[in-house]
Every structure is written in structure tokens, then in C-alpha cells.
A tleap script that builds the chain and sets N, CA, C and O, in Angstrom:
source leaprc.protein.ff14SB
mol = sequence {
  NMET ARG THR LEU TYR TYR ILE SER HIE VAL
  ARG ILE PHE THR LYS LYS THR ILE LYS ASP
  PHE TRP GLU ILE HIE ARG ASP SER GLU LYS
  LEU LEU ARG SER TRP TYR SER ILE ILE ASN
  ASN SER ASP TRP ASN ASN PRO ILE ASP VAL
  MET LYS SER PHE SER ASN ALA ARG PRO ILE
  SER ASP ASN ARG VAL ILE PHE GLU ILE SER
  ASP TYR TYR ARG LEU VAL VAL LYS ILE ASN
  TYR GLN LEU LYS ALA VAL TYR ILE ARG PHE
  ILE GLY THR HIE PRO GLU TYR ASP ARG ILE
  ASN ALA GLU GLU CILE
}
set mol.1.N position { 0.663 65.305 -89.012 }
set mol.1.CA position { 0.681 64.188 -88.056 }
set mol.1.C position { 2.089 63.681 -87.926 }
set mol.1.O position { 2.768 63.441 -88.924 }
set mol.2.N position { 2.552 63.509 -86.644 }
set mol.2.CA position { 3.928 62.983 -86.411 }
set mol.2.C position { 3.931 61.452 -86.403 }
set mol.2.O position { 3.025 60.781 -85.908 }
set mol.3.N position { 4.986 60.976 -86.972 }
set mol.3.CA position { 5.184 59.548 -86.914 }
set mol.3.C position { 6.118 59.206 -85.779 }
set mol.3.O position { 7.185 59.805 -85.641 }
set mol.4.N position { 5.733 58.268 -84.987 }
set mol.4.CA position { 6.654 57.806 -83.839 }
set mol.4.C position { 7.370 56.572 -84.243 }
set mol.4.O position { 6.771 55.662 -84.817 }
set mol.5.N position { 8.594 56.516 -83.969 }
set mol.5.CA position { 9.431 55.389 -84.254 }
set mol.5.C position { 9.878 54.729 -82.961 }
set mol.5.O position { 10.267 55.430 -82.026 }
set mol.6.N position { 9.836 53.423 -82.878 }
set mol.6.CA position { 10.208 52.680 -81.744 }
set mol.6.C position { 11.667 52.308 -81.961 }
set mol.6.O position { 12.008 51.715 -82.985 }
set mol.7.N position { 12.500 52.635 -81.047 }
set mol.7.CA position { 13.937 52.271 -81.072 }
set mol.7.C position { 14.113 51.042 -80.259 }
set mol.7.O position { 13.887 51.070 -79.049 }
set mol.8.N position { 14.515 49.940 -80.879 }
set mol.8.CA position { 14.561 48.667 -80.175 }
set mol.8.C position { 15.967 48.339 -79.508 }
set mol.8.O position { 16.183 47.280 -78.920 }
set mol.9.N position { 16.850 49.300 -79.652 }
set mol.9.CA position { 18.081 49.043 -78.991 }
set mol.9.C position { 18.753 50.388 -78.589 }
set mol.9.O position { 18.430 51.461 -79.099 }
set mol.10.N position { 19.641 50.258 -77.708 }
set mol.10.CA position { 20.319 51.541 -77.106 }
set mol.10.C position { 21.267 52.097 -78.083 }
set mol.10.O position { 21.960 51.336 -78.759 }
set mol.11.N position { 21.342 53.375 -78.203 }
set mol.11.CA position { 22.386 54.033 -79.064 }
set mol.11.C position { 23.418 54.645 -78.054 }
set mol.11.O position { 23.066 55.107 -76.969 }
set mol.12.N position { 24.651 54.615 -78.465 }
set mol.12.CA position { 25.714 55.075 -77.595 }
set mol.12.C position { 26.368 56.335 -78.287 }
set mol.12.O position { 26.747 56.313 -79.458 }
set mol.13.N position { 26.466 57.418 -77.471 }
set mol.13.CA position { 27.080 58.630 -77.994 }
set mol.13.C position { 28.357 58.895 -77.159 }
set mol.13.O position { 28.212 59.097 -75.953 }
set mol.14.N position { 29.509 58.908 -77.665 }
set mol.14.CA position { 29.879 58.529 -78.927 }
set mol.14.C position { 30.905 57.379 -78.837 }
set mol.14.O position { 31.623 57.265 -77.843 }
set mol.15.N position { 30.969 56.531 -79.879 }
set mol.15.CA position { 31.995 55.449 -79.823 }
set mol.15.C position { 33.332 56.004 -80.033 }
set mol.15.O position { 34.288 55.363 -79.596 }
set mol.16.N position { 33.538 57.174 -80.680 }
set mol.16.CA position { 34.813 57.724 -80.811 }
set mol.16.C position { 35.497 57.932 -79.459 }
set mol.16.O position { 36.699 57.697 -79.337 }
set mol.17.N position { 34.781 58.351 -78.489 }
set mol.17.CA position { 35.328 58.576 -77.093 }
set mol.17.C position { 35.973 57.270 -76.603 }
set mol.17.O position { 37.074 57.264 -76.052 }
set mol.18.N position { 35.239 56.154 -76.826 }
set mol.18.CA position { 35.758 54.847 -76.362 }
set mol.18.C position { 36.982 54.442 -77.145 }
set mol.18.O position { 37.966 53.958 -76.587 }
set mol.19.N position { 36.904 54.655 -78.497 }
set mol.19.CA position { 38.042 54.241 -79.375 }
set mol.19.C position { 39.277 55.098 -79.066 }
set mol.19.O position { 40.396 54.586 -79.078 }
set mol.20.N position { 39.094 56.349 -78.799 }
set mol.20.CA position { 40.264 57.281 -78.435 }
set mol.20.C position { 40.879 56.763 -77.137 }
set mol.20.O position { 42.097 56.826 -76.973 }
set mol.21.N position { 40.056 56.246 -76.200 }
set mol.21.CA position { 40.585 55.789 -74.924 }
set mol.21.C position { 41.401 54.501 -75.098 }
set mol.21.O position { 42.474 54.351 -74.513 }
set mol.22.N position { 40.882 53.587 -75.902 }
set mol.22.CA position { 41.574 52.312 -76.087 }
set mol.22.C position { 42.838 52.484 -76.962 }
set mol.22.O position { 43.752 51.663 -76.888 }
set mol.23.N position { 42.887 53.478 -77.734 }
set mol.23.CA position { 44.092 53.752 -78.492 }
set mol.23.C position { 45.255 54.086 -77.567 }
set mol.23.O position { 46.406 53.759 -77.857 }
set mol.24.N position { 44.937 54.751 -76.432 }
set mol.24.CA position { 45.952 55.022 -75.441 }
set mol.24.C position { 46.159 53.896 -74.466 }
set mol.24.O position { 47.293 53.552 -74.132 }
set mol.25.N position { 45.070 53.321 -74.009 }
set mol.25.CA position { 45.116 52.213 -73.060 }
set mol.25.C position { 44.740 50.882 -73.804 }
set mol.25.O position { 43.603 50.416 -73.730 }
set mol.26.N position { 45.712 50.315 -74.499 }
set mol.26.CA position { 45.519 49.222 -75.465 }
set mol.26.C position { 44.908 47.994 -74.718 }
set mol.26.O position { 44.152 47.235 -75.323 }
set mol.27.N position { 45.215 47.803 -73.463 }
set mol.27.CA position { 44.686 46.651 -72.696 }
set mol.27.C position { 43.148 46.734 -72.471 }
set mol.27.O position { 42.512 45.766 -72.055 }
set mol.28.N position { 42.595 47.906 -72.759 }
set mol.28.CA position { 41.127 48.091 -72.485 }
set mol.28.C position { 40.285 47.845 -73.745 }
set mol.28.O position { 39.057 47.796 -73.680 }
set mol.29.N position { 40.957 47.693 -74.879 }
set mol.29.CA position { 40.187 47.525 -76.183 }
set mol.29.C position { 39.186 46.431 -76.170 }
set mol.29.O position { 38.013 46.664 -76.463 }
set mol.30.N position { 39.626 45.179 -75.824 }
set mol.30.CA position { 38.784 44.048 -75.862 }
set mol.30.C position { 37.555 44.234 -74.892 }
set mol.30.O position { 36.402 43.966 -75.227 }
set mol.31.N position { 37.907 44.704 -73.702 }
set mol.31.CA position { 36.821 44.897 -72.751 }
set mol.31.C position { 35.797 45.935 -73.200 }
set mol.31.O position { 34.590 45.740 -73.059 }
set mol.32.N position { 36.318 47.076 -73.760 }
set mol.32.CA position { 35.397 48.122 -74.155 }
set mol.32.C position { 34.567 47.713 -75.412 }
set mol.32.O position { 33.410 48.096 -75.584 }
set mol.33.N position { 35.232 46.923 -76.257 }
set mol.33.CA position { 34.434 46.438 -77.416 }
set mol.33.C position { 33.283 45.512 -76.921 }
set mol.33.O position { 32.158 45.601 -77.413 }
set mol.34.N position { 33.567 44.677 -75.997 }
set mol.34.CA position { 32.575 43.810 -75.394 }
set mol.34.C position { 31.432 44.639 -74.772 }
set mol.34.O position { 30.260 44.421 -75.077 }
set mol.35.N position { 31.802 45.609 -73.882 }
set mol.35.CA position { 30.878 46.496 -73.262 }
set mol.35.C position { 29.967 47.203 -74.301 }
set mol.35.O position { 28.748 47.252 -74.144 }
set mol.36.N position { 30.595 47.742 -75.359 }
set mol.36.CA position { 29.893 48.393 -76.404 }
set mol.36.C position { 28.887 47.460 -77.101 }
set mol.36.O position { 27.723 47.816 -77.288 }
set mol.37.N position { 29.339 46.304 -77.468 }
set mol.37.CA position { 28.493 45.331 -78.139 }
set mol.37.C position { 27.285 44.934 -77.276 }
set mol.37.O position { 26.195 44.811 -77.835 }
set mol.38.N position { 27.399 44.726 -75.959 }
set mol.38.CA position { 26.357 44.393 -75.099 }
set mol.38.C position { 25.325 45.565 -75.052 }
set mol.38.O position { 24.119 45.339 -75.152 }
set mol.39.N position { 25.810 46.767 -74.903 }
set mol.39.CA position { 24.916 47.904 -74.789 }
set mol.39.C position { 24.244 48.145 -76.118 }
set mol.39.O position { 23.046 48.428 -76.146 }
set mol.40.N position { 24.964 48.045 -77.224 }
set mol.40.CA position { 24.355 48.310 -78.447 }
set mol.40.C position { 23.225 47.339 -78.878 }
set mol.40.O position { 22.420 47.639 -79.760 }
set mol.41.N position { 23.205 46.148 -78.205 }
set mol.41.CA position { 22.122 45.198 -78.469 }
set mol.41.C position { 21.180 45.081 -77.294 }
set mol.41.O position { 20.490 44.075 -77.135 }
set mol.42.N position { 21.155 46.103 -76.481 }
set mol.42.CA position { 20.245 46.084 -75.320 }
set mol.42.C position { 19.016 46.931 -75.518 }
set mol.42.O position { 18.958 47.808 -76.379 }
set mol.43.N position { 18.050 46.644 -74.703 }
set mol.43.CA position { 16.784 47.432 -74.700 }
set mol.43.C position { 16.379 47.831 -73.317 }
set mol.43.O position { 15.425 47.289 -72.758 }
set mol.44.N position { 17.101 48.787 -72.752 }
set mol.44.CA position { 16.906 49.118 -71.371 }
set mol.44.C position { 15.728 50.093 -71.145 }
set mol.44.O position { 15.557 51.030 -71.924 }
set mol.45.N position { 14.937 49.889 -70.116 }
set mol.45.CA position { 13.894 50.815 -69.795 }
set mol.45.C position { 14.129 51.428 -68.467 }
set mol.45.O position { 13.507 52.444 -68.158 }
set mol.46.N position { 15.013 50.864 -67.632 }
set mol.46.CA position { 15.275 51.438 -66.298 }
set mol.46.C position { 16.573 50.849 -65.744 }
set mol.46.O position { 17.138 49.961 -66.382 }
set mol.47.N position { 17.085 51.306 -64.568 }
set mol.47.CA position { 18.355 50.829 -64.034 }
set mol.47.C position { 18.386 49.334 -63.809 }
set mol.47.O position { 19.431 48.701 -63.963 }
set mol.48.N position { 17.196 48.736 -63.430 }
set mol.48.CA position { 17.228 47.299 -63.184 }
set mol.48.C position { 17.612 46.514 -64.429 }
set mol.48.O position { 18.320 45.509 -64.358 }
set mol.49.N position { 17.110 47.012 -65.612 }
set mol.49.CA position { 17.565 46.314 -66.869 }
set mol.49.C position { 19.036 46.429 -67.034 }
set mol.49.O position { 19.673 45.449 -67.420 }
set mol.50.N position { 19.672 47.654 -66.746 }
set mol.50.CA position { 21.094 47.756 -66.900 }
set mol.50.C position { 21.781 46.763 -66.012 }
set mol.50.O position { 22.721 46.107 -66.460 }
set mol.51.N position { 21.349 46.608 -64.729 }
set mol.51.CA position { 22.007 45.687 -63.846 }
set mol.51.C position { 21.771 44.252 -64.262 }
set mol.51.O position { 22.561 43.393 -63.870 }
set mol.52.N position { 20.769 43.937 -65.009 }
set mol.52.CA position { 20.600 42.532 -65.550 }
set mol.52.C position { 21.706 42.288 -66.606 }
set mol.52.O position { 22.221 41.176 -66.729 }
set mol.53.N position { 22.041 43.293 -67.322 }
set mol.53.CA position { 23.094 43.134 -68.365 }
set mol.53.C position { 24.450 43.199 -67.792 }
set mol.53.O position { 25.332 42.504 -68.296 }
set mol.54.N position { 24.710 43.989 -66.759 }
set mol.54.CA position { 25.990 44.158 -66.083 }
set mol.54.C position { 25.801 44.105 -64.613 }
set mol.54.O position { 25.339 45.068 -64.001 }
set mol.55.N position { 26.167 42.937 -64.003 }
set mol.55.CA position { 26.006 42.752 -62.522 }
set mol.55.C position { 26.858 43.777 -61.696 }
set mol.55.O position { 26.538 44.090 -60.550 }
set mol.56.N position { 27.880 44.246 -62.291 }
set mol.56.CA position { 28.685 45.226 -61.543 }
set mol.56.C position { 28.344 46.647 -61.879 }
set mol.56.O position { 29.075 47.529 -61.430 }
set mol.57.N position { 27.324 46.956 -62.610 }
set mol.57.CA position { 26.883 48.320 -62.873 }
set mol.57.C position { 26.270 48.849 -61.596 }
set mol.57.O position { 25.542 48.183 -60.860 }
set mol.58.N position { 26.644 50.164 -61.390 }
set mol.58.CA position { 26.149 50.846 -60.174 }
set mol.58.C position { 25.395 52.139 -60.536 }
set mol.58.O position { 26.005 53.181 -60.777 }
set mol.59.N position { 24.036 52.046 -60.568 }
set mol.59.CA position { 23.289 53.237 -60.815 }
set mol.59.C position { 23.454 54.305 -59.713 }
set mol.59.O position { 23.482 53.992 -58.523 }
set mol.60.N position { 23.560 55.561 -60.142 }
set mol.60.CA position { 23.604 56.665 -59.184 }
set mol.60.C position { 22.602 57.691 -59.590 }
set mol.60.O position { 21.741 57.408 -60.423 }
set mol.61.N position { 22.672 58.856 -59.048 }
set mol.61.CA position { 21.595 59.852 -59.328 }
set mol.61.C position { 21.674 60.319 -60.724 }
set mol.61.O position { 22.651 60.111 -61.443 }
set mol.62.N position { 20.550 60.995 -61.105 }
set mol.62.CA position { 20.358 61.677 -62.482 }
set mol.62.C position { 20.616 60.650 -63.557 }
set mol.62.O position { 21.285 60.977 -64.538 }
set mol.63.N position { 20.137 59.444 -63.441 }
set mol.63.CA position { 20.196 58.409 -64.478 }
set mol.63.C position { 21.625 58.128 -64.969 }
set mol.63.O position { 21.877 57.768 -66.119 }
set mol.64.N position { 22.546 58.323 -63.995 }
set mol.64.CA position { 23.984 57.927 -64.344 }
set mol.64.C position { 24.281 56.528 -63.843 }
set mol.64.O position { 23.712 56.060 -62.856 }
set mol.65.N position { 25.168 55.887 -64.537 }
set mol.65.CA position { 25.521 54.542 -64.121 }
set mol.65.C position { 27.067 54.429 -64.213 }
set mol.65.O position { 27.646 54.944 -65.170 }
set mol.66.N position { 27.742 53.778 -63.260 }
set mol.66.CA position { 29.132 53.577 -63.216 }
set mol.66.C position { 29.366 52.120 -63.556 }
set mol.66.O position { 28.768 51.215 -62.974 }
set mol.67.N position { 30.242 51.925 -64.501 }
set mol.67.CA position { 30.623 50.543 -64.985 }
set mol.67.C position { 32.139 50.318 -64.546 }
set mol.67.O position { 32.995 51.168 -64.790 }
set mol.68.N position { 32.404 49.201 -63.927 }
set mol.68.CA position { 33.724 48.775 -63.660 }
set mol.68.C position { 34.128 48.028 -64.930 }
set mol.68.O position { 33.692 46.896 -65.141 }
set mol.69.N position { 34.934 48.627 -65.758 }
set mol.69.CA position { 35.383 47.985 -66.930 }
set mol.69.C position { 36.461 46.866 -66.665 }
set mol.69.O position { 36.522 45.843 -67.346 }
set mol.70.N position { 37.275 47.141 -65.654 }
set mol.70.CA position { 38.300 46.234 -65.204 }
set mol.70.C position { 38.730 46.684 -63.829 }
set mol.70.O position { 38.140 47.557 -63.191 }
set mol.71.N position { 39.794 46.033 -63.417 }
set mol.71.CA position { 40.357 46.483 -62.069 }
set mol.71.C position { 41.012 47.814 -62.211 }
set mol.71.O position { 41.384 48.423 -61.208 }
set mol.72.N position { 41.176 48.316 -63.467 }
set mol.72.CA position { 41.928 49.581 -63.694 }
set mol.72.C position { 41.105 50.657 -64.276 }
set mol.72.O position { 41.507 51.819 -64.202 }
set mol.73.N position { 39.910 50.348 -64.888 }
set mol.73.CA position { 39.159 51.392 -65.635 }
set mol.73.C position { 37.675 51.475 -65.180 }
set mol.73.O position { 37.030 50.492 -64.815 }
set mol.74.N position { 37.223 52.673 -65.233 }
set mol.74.CA position { 35.815 52.984 -64.897 }
set mol.74.C position { 35.204 53.777 -66.029 }
set mol.74.O position { 35.894 54.509 -66.738 }
set mol.75.N position { 33.899 53.623 -66.191 }
set mol.75.CA position { 33.187 54.340 -67.185 }
set mol.75.C position { 31.865 54.870 -66.570 }
set mol.75.O position { 31.137 54.101 -65.941 }
set mol.76.N position { 31.561 56.123 -66.738 }
set mol.76.CA position { 30.359 56.778 -66.239 }
set mol.76.C position { 29.548 57.188 -67.444 }
set mol.76.O position { 30.049 57.881 -68.330 }
set mol.77.N position { 28.301 56.767 -67.484 }
set mol.77.CA position { 27.381 57.187 -68.536 }
set mol.77.C position { 26.106 57.781 -67.916 }
set mol.77.O position { 25.749 57.559 -66.759 }
set mol.78.N position { 25.468 58.540 -68.780 }
set mol.78.CA position { 24.116 59.103 -68.425 }
set mol.78.C position { 23.156 58.474 -69.418 }
set mol.78.O position { 23.388 58.489 -70.627 }
set mol.79.N position { 22.063 57.915 -68.883 }
set mol.79.CA position { 21.160 57.190 -69.778 }
set mol.79.C position { 19.810 57.934 -69.875 }
set mol.79.O position { 19.233 58.338 -68.865 }
set mol.80.N position { 19.347 58.095 -71.073 }
set mol.80.CA position { 18.011 58.552 -71.348 }
set mol.80.C position { 17.179 57.362 -71.721 }
set mol.80.O position { 17.208 56.947 -72.880 }
set mol.81.N position { 16.425 56.779 -70.789 }
set mol.81.CA position { 15.748 55.541 -71.072 }
set mol.81.C position { 14.651 55.696 -72.086 }
set mol.81.O position { 14.370 54.772 -72.849 }
set mol.82.N position { 14.026 56.857 -72.106 }
set mol.82.CA position { 12.926 57.061 -73.115 }
set mol.82.C position { 13.496 57.109 -74.531 }
set mol.82.O position { 12.941 56.504 -75.449 }
set mol.83.N position { 14.596 57.822 -74.705 }
set mol.83.CA position { 15.261 57.862 -76.074 }
set mol.83.C position { 16.077 56.709 -76.367 }
set mol.83.O position { 16.490 56.537 -77.514 }
set mol.84.N position { 16.368 55.844 -75.368 }
set mol.84.CA position { 17.246 54.674 -75.630 }
set mol.84.C position { 18.669 55.234 -75.947 }
set mol.84.O position { 19.313 54.773 -76.889 }
set mol.85.N position { 19.123 56.170 -75.202 }
set mol.85.CA position { 20.439 56.787 -75.499 }
set mol.85.C position { 21.388 56.698 -74.335 }
set mol.85.O position { 20.968 56.908 -73.197 }
set mol.86.N position { 22.636 56.401 -74.561 }
set mol.86.CA position { 23.637 56.336 -73.499 }
set mol.86.C position { 24.700 57.355 -73.873 }
set mol.86.O position { 25.285 57.309 -74.955 }
set mol.87.N position { 24.929 58.263 -72.960 }
set mol.87.CA position { 25.898 59.342 -73.181 }
set mol.87.C position { 27.105 59.076 -72.307 }
set mol.87.O position { 26.960 58.976 -71.088 }
set mol.88.N position { 28.289 58.957 -72.881 }
set mol.88.CA position { 29.508 58.721 -72.086 }
set mol.88.C position { 29.875 60.056 -71.458 }
set mol.88.O position { 30.051 61.074 -72.127 }
set mol.89.N position { 29.980 59.995 -70.140 }
set mol.89.CA position { 30.397 61.241 -69.385 }
set mol.89.C position { 31.813 61.150 -68.921 }
set mol.89.O position { 32.433 62.192 -68.708 }
set mol.90.N position { 32.369 59.988 -68.749 }
set mol.90.CA position { 33.732 59.849 -68.250 }
set mol.90.C position { 34.198 58.438 -68.594 }
set mol.90.O position { 33.413 57.492 -68.528 }
set mol.91.N position { 35.419 58.298 -68.946 }
set mol.91.CA position { 36.154 57.039 -69.014 }
set mol.91.C position { 37.557 57.278 -68.592 }
set mol.91.O position { 38.207 58.202 -69.080 }
set mol.92.N position { 38.057 56.446 -67.672 }
set mol.92.CA position { 39.400 56.660 -67.204 }
set mol.92.C position { 39.829 55.630 -66.189 }
set mol.92.O position { 39.123 54.667 -65.890 }
set mol.93.N position { 41.013 55.876 -65.676 }
set mol.93.CA position { 41.592 54.955 -64.676 }
set mol.93.C position { 40.932 55.245 -63.374 }
set mol.93.O position { 40.286 56.280 -63.211 }
set mol.94.N position { 41.088 54.319 -62.414 }
set mol.94.CA position { 40.520 54.499 -61.089 }
set mol.94.C position { 41.030 55.768 -60.416 }
set mol.94.O position { 40.250 56.512 -59.821 }
set mol.95.N position { 42.352 56.024 -60.507 }
set mol.95.CA position { 42.804 57.331 -59.897 }
set mol.95.C position { 42.163 58.607 -60.559 }
set mol.95.O position { 41.884 59.607 -59.898 }
set mol.96.N position { 41.963 58.504 -61.844 }
set mol.96.CA position { 41.334 59.677 -62.513 }
set mol.96.C position { 39.824 59.766 -62.039 }
set mol.96.O position { 39.304 60.850 -61.775 }
set mol.97.N position { 39.200 58.645 -61.953 }
set mol.97.CA position { 37.836 58.578 -61.451 }
set mol.97.C position { 37.749 59.158 -60.023 }
set mol.97.O position { 36.773 59.835 -59.700 }
set mol.98.N position { 38.686 58.920 -59.227 }
set mol.98.CA position { 38.693 59.458 -57.820 }
set mol.98.C position { 38.692 60.954 -57.805 }
set mol.98.O position { 38.306 61.562 -56.807 }
set mol.99.N position { 39.118 61.575 -58.896 }
set mol.99.CA position { 39.215 63.060 -58.964 }
set mol.99.C position { 37.942 63.732 -59.538 }
set mol.99.O position { 37.889 64.957 -59.653 }
set mol.100.N position { 36.981 62.973 -59.876 }
set mol.100.CA position { 35.735 63.588 -60.453 }
set mol.100.C position { 34.569 63.339 -59.516 }
set mol.100.O position { 34.683 62.533 -58.592 }
set mol.101.N position { 33.488 63.992 -59.727 }
set mol.101.CA position { 32.221 63.776 -59.064 }
set mol.101.C position { 31.286 63.160 -60.098 }
set mol.101.O position { 30.724 63.869 -60.933 }
set mol.102.N position { 31.117 61.816 -60.042 }
set mol.102.CA position { 30.298 61.085 -61.041 }
set mol.102.C position { 28.901 61.536 -61.117 }
set mol.102.O position { 28.258 61.363 -62.152 }
set mol.103.N position { 28.395 62.103 -60.084 }
set mol.103.CA position { 26.963 62.564 -60.054 }
set mol.103.C position { 26.803 63.874 -60.811 }
set mol.103.O position { 25.690 64.246 -61.182 }
set mol.104.N position { 27.920 64.582 -61.047 }
set mol.104.CA position { 27.802 65.924 -61.677 }
set mol.104.C position { 28.498 65.988 -63.077 }
set mol.104.O position { 28.273 66.924 -63.845 }
set mol.105.N position { 29.294 65.033 -63.364 }
set mol.105.CA position { 30.113 65.099 -64.598 }
set mol.105.C position { 29.192 64.912 -65.834 }
set mol.105.O position { 29.669 64.933 -66.968 }
savepdb mol mol.pdb
quit
């Protein structure tokens, strides 16, 4: 018999990606720590829940969400709502973001 566990908060994969970014872009550290804290204490079931936590979040296809971290940085994640997991797909400056396809990354 399998035991099912309820995960009551979202897990982020991986924080190291965020930390590596703020080591290079020191002005992003406080903003990314705040973003991480909010997500780590969230219980999202759908894109509407994400938008309740972040009014500037923009859901796109394939359960991806774009976050405006500041006027300079964007973050793209893919969310598995059933597993309560957030996978960082991209973090970078706006010009770097302009060179990717957020729906495929």
C-alpha cells in the first residue's frame, strides 16, 4: 500500500541557480530572496493562485510563468501544480530575456 503525502507548500528547484545569479548581480539579491520566501511559503494550485501572490506574474503556455523581478531582471519558471514544484527555467536581464523563447526554454 502506498502512502500519499500532502505537500503544503511549493518547493523550488533550485535555489543555487538564484544564488549564483545574485552573486553576479548583487542588486538582485534582496528582491530574489523576497521572491523565494513568498514562493516557498505558498500553496498554489493554478495560475490564478500565482497571480494572487504576484500581481505582475504573467502565466504563459505549458505551466510557465514570467516574473518581473525588477525593471532589470526577469525570471521564468515552470510549475507542476500537482507536485507543488517550481522549476527555474531562466533568470536574467531584460536583454537576455529578449533572446530566449520563454514558452520553450
